[in-house]
C-alpha positions in Angstrom: -0.9 -27.5 0.3 -3.8 -30.0 -0.3 -2.4 -33.1 -2.1 -4.9 -32.7 -4.9 -4.3 -29.0 -5.5 -3.2 -28.2 -9.0 0.1 -26.0 -8.7 1.5 -23.9 -11.4 4.8 -24.5 -13.2 5.0 -20.9 -14.2 3.5 -17.7 -12.8 3.5 -14.3 -14.6 2.3 -11.5 -12.4 1.8 -8.1 -13.7 1.4 -4.8 -11.8 2.1 -1.1 -12.3 4.0 -1.4 -9.0 6.5 -4.0 -10.1 9.9 -2.3 -9.5 8.0 1.0 -9.1 7.2 2.0 -5.6 3.9 4.0 -5.6 1.8 2.4 -2.9 0.8 -0.6 -0.8 0.7 -3.0 -3.8 4.4 -2.7 -4.0 4.7 -3.9 -0.6 2.2 -6.9 -1.3 4.2 -8.0 -4.4 7.8 -7.4 -3.2 7.3 -9.0 0.3 5.5 -12.1 -1.2 8.2 -12.6 -3.8 10.6 -14.4 -1.6 8.0 -17.0 -0.5 7.2 -17.9 -4.2 10.8 -17.6 -5.3 11.9 -20.0 -2.6 9.2 -22.4 -4.0 9.5 -21.9 -7.7 13.0 -20.7 -8.3 12.9 -18.2 -11.3 9.6 -19.7 -12.6 7.7 -16.6 -11.1 8.1 -13.7 -13.4 7.0 -10.2 -12.5 6.2 -7.8 -15.2 6.2 -4.0 -14.6 6.2 -0.7 -16.6 9.5 0.7 -17.8 8.9 4.1 -16.5 12.6 4.9 -15.9 14.0 5.5 -19.4 17.2 7.3 -18.9 17.1 7.2 -15.1 18.2 4.0 -13.5 15.5 2.3 -11.4 16.5 2.1 -7.7 14.4 -1.2 -7.6 15.8 -3.1 -10.5 19.2 -4.6 -11.6 19.3 -5.4 -15.3 20.9 -8.7 -16.2 21.5 -8.7 -20.0 22.4 -12.4 -20.0 18.9 -13.5 -18.9 16.6 -14.8 -21.8 19.0 -13.1 -24.3 17.7 -15.0 -27.3 14.1 -14.4 -26.4 14.8 -10.7 -25.9 16.3 -10.4 -29.4 13.3 -12.2 -30.8 10.8 -9.9 -28.8 12.6 -6.8 -30.1 12.3 -8.1 -33.7 8.5 -8.0 -33.2 8.5 -4.6 -31.7 8.4 -5.6 -28.1 11.0 -3.6 -26.0 11.9 -5.2 -22.7 14.5 -5.1 -20.0 15.2 -8.3 -18.0 16.8 -8.4 -14.6 16.2 -8.8 -10.9 13.8 -7.0 -8.6 16.1 -5.8 -5.8 13.9 -7.2 -2.9 14.3 -10.4 -0.7 14.4 -13.3 -3.0 15.5 -11.3 -6.0 12.9 -12.6 -8.5 13.2 -12.2 -12.1 11.5 -8.9 -13.3 10.6 -7.8 -16.9 10.1 -4.1 -17.5 8.3 -3.3 -20.7 8.3 -0.1 -22.7 4.4 0.5 -23.4 4.8 3.7 -25.3 5.0 2.2 -28.7 1.3 1.1 -28.3 -0.3 4.5 -27.9 -0.5 4.8 -31.6 -2.6 1.7 -31.8 -4.9 2.8 -28.7 -8.1 3.2 -30.7 -7.7 -0.1 -32.4 -7.0 -1.8 -28.9 -10.0 -0.2 -27.4 -12.2 -1.1 -30.2 -11.1 -4.8 -29.7 -11.9 -4.5 -26.0 -15.3 -3.1 -26.7 -16.2 -5.8 -29.4 -15.0 -8.7 -27.2 -15.8 -7.5 -23.6 -18.1 -4.4 -23.9 -15.4 -2.4 -21.9 -16.2 1.4 -22.3 -12.9 3.2 -23.0 -14.7 6.3 -24.4 -14.7 8.1 -21.1 -11.0 7.5 -20.5 -8.9 10.3 -18.9 -5.8 10.7 -16.8 -4.0 7.5 -16.1 -6.5 5.1 -17.9 -4.6 5.2 -21.2 -1.2 4.8 -19.7 -2.3 1.9 -17.5 -4.1 0.3 -20.5 -1.2 0.5 -22.9 1.2 -1.0 -20.1 -1.4 -3.8 -19.5 -1.6 -4.6 -23.2 2.3 -4.6 -23.5 2.5 -7.0 -20.4 0.1 -9.5 -22.0 2.3 -9.4 -25.2 5.3 -10.2 -23.0 3.5 -13.2 -21.8 2.4 -14.4 -25.1 5.7 -13.9 -26.7 7.6 -15.7 -23.8 5.2 -18.5 -23.7 5.5 -19.1 -27.4 9.3 -19.1 -27.1 9.8 -21.3 -24.0 6.6 -23.0 -22.9 4.0 -25.4 -24.3 0.7 -26.8 -23.1 2.2 -29.5 -21.0 3.1 -26.8 -18.4 0.6 -25.3 -16.1 0.7 -21.5 -16.3 -0.9 -18.7 -14.4 -1.3 -15.0 -15.3 -2.0 -12.9 -12.3 -3.2 -9.2 -13.0 -3.3 -6.7 -10.1 -5.8 -3.9 -10.0 -8.0 -2.5 -12.8 -4.8 -1.1 -14.4 -3.8 -4.6 -15.4 -7.3 -5.8 -16.5 -6.8 -5.3 -20.2 -3.9 -7.7 -20.3 -5.8 -10.2 -18.4 -8.7 -10.1 -20.9 -6.3 -10.4 -23.8 -4.6 -13.5 -22.3 -8.1 -14.9 -21.5 -9.0 -14.4 -25.2 -5.7 -15.3 -27.0 -4.2 -17.8 -24.7 -7.1 -19.8 -23.2 -4.7 -22.4 -21.9 -3.3 -20.0 -19.4 -5.3 -19.7 -15.9 -6.0 -16.1 -15.2 -6.4 -14.5 -11.8 -7.4 -10.9 -11.2 -6.9 -9.1 -7.8 -8.7 -5.8 -7.0 -6.9 -4.3 -4.1 -9.8 -1.8 -3.7 -12.6 -1.2 -6.1 -12.1 2.0 -8.1 -15.8 3.0 -7.5 -15.7 2.3 -3.7 -12.5 4.3 -3.2 -14.1 7.1 -5.3 -17.4 7.1 -3.3 -15.3 7.4 0.0 -12.9 9.9 -1.5 -15.9 12.1 -2.6 -17.2 12.4 1.0 -20.1 10.2 0.4 -21.1 7.6 3.0 -20.0 4.3 1.8 -21.0 1.6 4.2 -24.5 2.3 5.4 -25.6 2.7 1.9 -23.5 0.1 0.2 -26.5 -2.2 -0.4 -28.2 0.7 -2.3 -25.4 1.8 -4.5 -25.5 0.7 -8.1 -21.9 0.5 -9.3 -22.6 1.4 -12.9 -24.8 4.4 -12.0 -22.1 5.6 -9.6 -19.4 5.4 -12.2 -21.5 7.7 -14.3 -22.1 10.2 -11.5 -18.4 10.2 -10.4 -16.9 10.2 -14.0 -15.3 6.9 -13.5 -17.0 4.9 -16.3 -13.9 3.5 -18.0 -12.0 2.3 -14.9 -15.1 0.8 -13.5 -16.0 -0.9 -16.9 -12.5 -2.5 -17.2 -12.6 -3.7 -13.6 -16.0 -5.1 -13.8 -15.5 -6.9 -17.1 -12.2 -8.3 -15.9 -13.8 -9.5 -12.6 -16.5 -11.4 -14.8 -14.2 -13.0 -17.2 -11.0 -14.2 -15.5 -10.8 -17.7 -14.2 -10.4 -16.5 -10.6 -11.5 -13.2 -9.1 -9.9 -12.2 -5.8 -9.5 -9.3 -3.4 -7.6 -8.7 -0.2 -10.1 -8.7 2.6 -13.7 -9.6 3.7 -14.6 -5.8 3.7 -13.5 -5.4 0.1 -15.3 -8.7 -0.9 -18.6 -7.1 0.4 -17.8 -4.1 -1.9 -17.2 -6.4 -5.0 -20.6 -8.0 -4.6 -22.5 -4.7 -4.3 -20.6 -2.4 -6.8 -19.2 -5.0 -9.3 -22.0 -7.4 -9.0 -19.5 -10.2 -8.7 -18.6 -12.3 -5.6 -14.9 -13.1 -5.3 -13.6 -16.7 -5.6 -11.0 -16.4 -2.8 -9.9 -13.6 -0.4 -6.2 -13.3 -0.4 -5.1 -11.4 2.7 -1.9 -9.4 2.4 1.0 -11.0 4.3 4.4 -9.7 5.4 7.9 -10.8 5.1 9.8 -10.0 8.4 13.3 -11.2 7.3 14.5 -7.6 7.3 13.2 -6.7 10.8 16.4 -6.2 12.9 16.9 -8.7 15.7 18.3 -8.3 19.3 21.1 -5.6 20.0 20.7 -4.4 16.4 16.9 -3.7 16.9 17.7 -1.8 20.2 20.4 0.2 18.5 18.3 1.2 15.5 15.3 2.1 17.6 17.5 4.5 19.7 19.0 6.0 16.5 15.6 6.6 15.0 14.3 8.2 18.3 17.3 10.3 18.5 16.9 11.6 15.0 13.2 12.4 15.2 13.9 14.2 18.5 16.7 16.2 16.9 14.6 17.2 13.9 11.7 18.2 16.2 13.9 20.2 18.6 15.7 22.0 15.8 12.3 23.0 14.2 10.6 23.9 17.4 13.4 25.3 19.4 12.7 22.8 22.0 14.6 20.4 24.2 12.3 17.3 24.2 14.0 14.3 25.6 13.6 10.5 25.3 10.7 10.4 27.8 8.6 12.1 24.9 5.9 9.8 23.6 6.5 9.6 19.7 3.5 8.7 17.7 2.8 8.8 14.0 0.4 8.2 11.1 1.6 7.4 7.6 0.5 6.3 4.2 -0.9 7.7 0.9 -2.1 11.3 1.1 -5.8 10.4 1.1 -7.0 12.9 3.7 -10.3 11.4 4.6 -9.8 7.7 3.5 -6.6 7.3 5.5 -8.1 9.2 8.4 -5.4 11.8 8.5 -8.2 14.3 9.3 -9.2 12.2 12.4 -5.5 12.0 13.4 -5.2 15.8 13.5 -8.5 16.2 15.2 -7.4 13.8 18.0 -4.1 15.5 18.5 -5.9 18.8 18.9 -8.2 17.2 21.5 -5.2 15.8 23.3 -3.8 19.3 23.8 -6.4 19.8 26.4 -6.5 16.3 28.0 -5.8 16.3 31.8 -5.0 12.5 31.7 -1.9 13.1 29.4 1.2 12.4 31.5 4.0 12.9 28.9 4.8 15.3 26.2 3.6 14.0 22.7 5.4 14.4 19.5 3.1 13.4 16.6 4.5 12.9 13.0 2.3 12.9 9.8 4.5 11.0 7.4 2.5 11.3 4.3 4.1 12.3 0.9 2.6 15.6 -0.3 3.4 17.8 -3.3 6.8 18.4 -1.7 9.0 21.3 -2.9 12.5 21.1 -1.1 13.9 20.3 2.3 14.0 23.5 4.5 17.3 25.2 4.4 16.8 26.8 7.8 16.1 23.5 9.3 19.0 21.9 7.6 21.2 24.6 9.0 20.1 24.0 12.5 20.6 20.3 12.2 24.1 20.8 11.3 25.0 22.6 14.6 24.1 21.6 18.1 20.4 22.0 18.8 20.9 23.3 22.5 21.5 26.8 21.3 18.1 27.3 19.8 15.3 28.4 22.0 13.0 29.9 19.4 11.0 27.9 16.8 11.5 28.4 13.1 8.5 30.0 11.2 6.0 27.5 10.3 7.1 25.0 12.9 4.6 22.5 11.6 6.4 21.2 8.6 10.0 19.8 7.7 9.9 20.5 3.8 8.4 23.3 1.9 5.3 22.5 -0.2 4.4 23.7 -3.8 0.9 24.4 -2.3 1.4 25.6 1.2 -1.8 27.7 1.3 -4.0 24.8 -0.1 -2.7 21.8 1.8 -5.3 19.9 3.8 -3.0 19.0 6.9 -1.6 22.6 7.2 -5.1 24.0 6.5 -6.6 22.0 9.4 -3.9 22.7 11.8 -4.3 26.4 11.1 -8.0 26.3 11.4 -7.5 24.7 15.0 -4.8 27.2 15.8 -2.2 24.4 16.3 1.0 26.1 16.0 3.3 24.0 18.3 3.7 26.6 20.9 6.3 26.2 23.8 3.6 25.6 26.5 1.7 22.9 24.4 2.3 19.4 25.4 1.4 18.0 22.0 3.5 18.9 19.1 2.4 17.9 15.5 4.9 17.8 12.6 4.1 17.2 8.9 6.8 15.1 7.2 5.5 15.5 3.6 8.0 13.3 1.6 8.9 9.7 0.9 11.2 8.4 3.6 13.7 6.9 1.2 16.8 7.8 3.3 17.5 10.9 1.0 14.8 13.3 1.9 17.3 16.1 3.2 16.0 16.2 6.7 15.5 12.8 8.4 17.6 10.9 6.0 16.5 7.5 7.1 14.3 5.0 5.5 10.7 4.5 6.5 11.4 1.1 8.1 14.2 2.7 10.1 12.0 5.5 11.2 8.9 3.4 12.1 10.7 1.4 14.9 11.4 4.7 16.8 7.6 5.2 17.5 5.9 4.4 20.8 2.6 4.1 19.1 1.3 4.3 15.4 -2.1 5.4 14.6 -4.1 4.6 11.5 -7.7 5.5 11.8 -8.8 4.6 8.2 -12.2 5.3 6.8 -11.5 3.3 3.5 -8.8 0.8 3.8 -9.1 -2.5 1.9 -6.3 -4.1 3.8 -3.9 -1.8 5.7 -0.2 -2.5 5.5 0.9 0.4 7.7 -0.6 -1.3 10.9 1.0 -4.6 9.9 4.4 -3.1 9.3 4.2 -1.2 12.7 3.3 -4.4 14.7 6.1 -6.4 12.9 8.5 -3.7 14.2 7.1 -4.3 17.7 5.1 -0.9 17.8 1.7 -1.2 19.1 -0.9 0.5 16.9 -4.4 1.8 16.6 -6.5 1.2 13.6 -10.2 0.8 12.7 -12.6 -2.1 11.8 -13.2 -0.5 8.5 -9.6 -1.5 7.6 -9.3 -5.2 6.4 -6.3 -5.7 8.8 -8.3 -4.4 11.8 -11.1 -6.7 10.9 -8.7 -9.6 10.7 -7.1 -8.7 14.0 -10.4 -8.7 15.7 -11.1 -12.2 14.3 -7.8 -13.4 15.6 -8.3 -12.0 19.1 -11.9 -13.0 19.2 -12.9 -9.6 20.5 -12.2 -5.9 19.6 -8.5 -5.4 19.9 -7.2 -3.1 22.8 -3.8 -1.6 23.2 -2.9 -4.6 25.6 -3.3 -7.0 22.7 -0.8 -4.9 20.6 -3.5 -3.5 18.3 -6.4 -1.3 19.4 -9.3 -1.6 16.8 -11.7 1.2 17.0 -15.2 0.8 15.7 -15.8 3.2 12.9 -18.8 3.9 10.7 -19.8 6.6 8.2 -20.8 9.0 10.9 -18.8 8.6 14.2 -15.9 10.7 13.3 -16.0 12.5 16.6 -16.2 9.4 18.7 -13.2 7.9 16.8 -11.1 11.2 17.5 -12.1 10.8 21.2 -11.1 7.1 21.3 -7.7 7.9 19.9 -7.2 10.9 22.3 -8.2 8.5 25.3 -5.9 5.7 24.0 -2.8 7.9 23.6 -3.5 9.4 27.3 -4.0 5.9 28.6 -0.7 4.7 26.9 1.2 7.8 28.4 0.1 6.4 31.9 1.5 2.9 31.4 4.6 1.6 33.1 7.5 -0.1 31.3 6.1 -3.6 32.2 2.7 -2.8 30.6 4.4 -1.3 27.5 6.7 -4.2 27.0 3.6 -6.5 27.2 1.9 -4.4 24.4 5.0 -4.5 22.3 5.3 -8.4 22.7 1.7 -8.9 21.7 2.0 -6.6 18.7 5.0 -8.7 17.4 3.1 -12.0 18.1 0.2 -10.8 16.0 2.4 -9.8 13.2 3.7 -13.4 13.0 0.3 -14.6 12.3 0.2 -12.5 9.1 3.4 -13.7 7.6 3.4 -14.9 4.1 4.2 -18.4 5.3 0.7 -18.3 6.9 -1.2 -16.6 4.1 0.3 -18.2 0.9 -2.2 -21.1 1.3 -4.9 -18.7 0.0 -2.9 -18.1 -3.1 -2.6 -21.9 -3.6 -6.4 -22.0 -3.6 -6.6 -19.3 -6.3 -3.9 -21.1 -8.5 -5.9 -24.3 -8.1 -9.3 -22.7 -9.1 -7.6 -20.9 -12.2 -5.8 -23.9 -13.4 -8.8 -26.1 -13.1 -10.9 -23.7 -15.2 -8.1 -23.5 -17.8 -8.1 -27.4 -17.9 -11.8 -27.5 -18.4 -11.4 -25.1 -21.4 -8.7 -27.4 -22.9 -10.8 -30.4 -22.6 -13.8 -29.0 -24.4 
């Protein structure tokens, strides 16, 4: 840290994903928590939504003794909170707030937002109301806590993540000007929407008008809160250079700092434990595949996978299926390939017939189960994108085919009923991970893969891929641990071919070459640890605190 950096005494950070595992932001916050907690013991406070009600959150441990007096005072003013620890490395303090009481004041809150910041909430639908009421409640938590415990001598930061926390950032900005505010957009709502609606994003980025596109795509309210928050906070940030360009073009506001997403590798197993866990993961994946397919694939099989949110085009799941289909006919492929698509769909239940087979020795099964492409039944089997594309290409995992593709459509939390291993335990069983994203502000999945010594393939439309190219000083290749494929709005077919060729090349590598790829993958991941990236946050804290100081001195 620069010696003249202003550093916060307290940080409040709010997100819909605090103690609530939905997507990548959970990983950003939960893996960064330890670095901040080590530095500011219990003076970093995370605020999340109390969505658990009667159920107990698997990510949160309540501690009734923490801030007991304040909790009572908060309750007297109608603020319902649970205080405890987020059960992640570092175990930081987390405050979960019940936002339901504020729905009855919704129109009044939106009126205030319009009068003060011209945020258009008239077109709200879906998750806009829920997110806004949470965001408002989170800001009230900060206001109440500040008044109880803190004063103007302390340097305080309020850090809001995503448009979903924008309203709270504006509230703090307005009511508590002594607090420095930071807003991080992890992906612009309008950029994600343009990409998700099959429109070319990158070639035309300079020509898109964010406000106009918001109207066209029925995104006015989300875009409005995001844009106004970006303009009014003390420090506006995003997670990669690629998304920073989007912010300029679609929000009309350059970011103050880019905050790349780091990783905490403290839970990556070491030495003999790593080897044991890798063997166990491979064994389990092969057992599941053999039971489903009526095959006897052995450890010589090349296990590859893709994973992430079920955004069929944005995450490149379509290109992954396309590449596996082309690989079926590739003469250069020297090993059987088992390809998993680990993406949570609208999952119904684990397959009973598959569970029965897994209970008894798989050697007795020579016939595949019906629908041998999927491990769990879906609610919408006939309208699913992955199954639809595989059916269109006649990919039925037949006996004589060297590439088998299996859809694992559930969260790998260790209790899915089929694999029964967590995602991190499964990922290290792969030989290669493939993430051919079209829209990916950062890209945690490839970073996680390389942290577990698994080489991966990604694209230069992912923030992580772009960053990796910068570290290498050239376009990444498999030998570097990460192959970065050039992707544009229109080169889908070339990307599919590049993936197909890379997997075929990998199948021809000897043990020594593969070990080199794995070593380089791990080395790259160490350059993306939070200990390397936290300096960018220090810069953001400094900017926000200086602007708050300027306000105080006026």
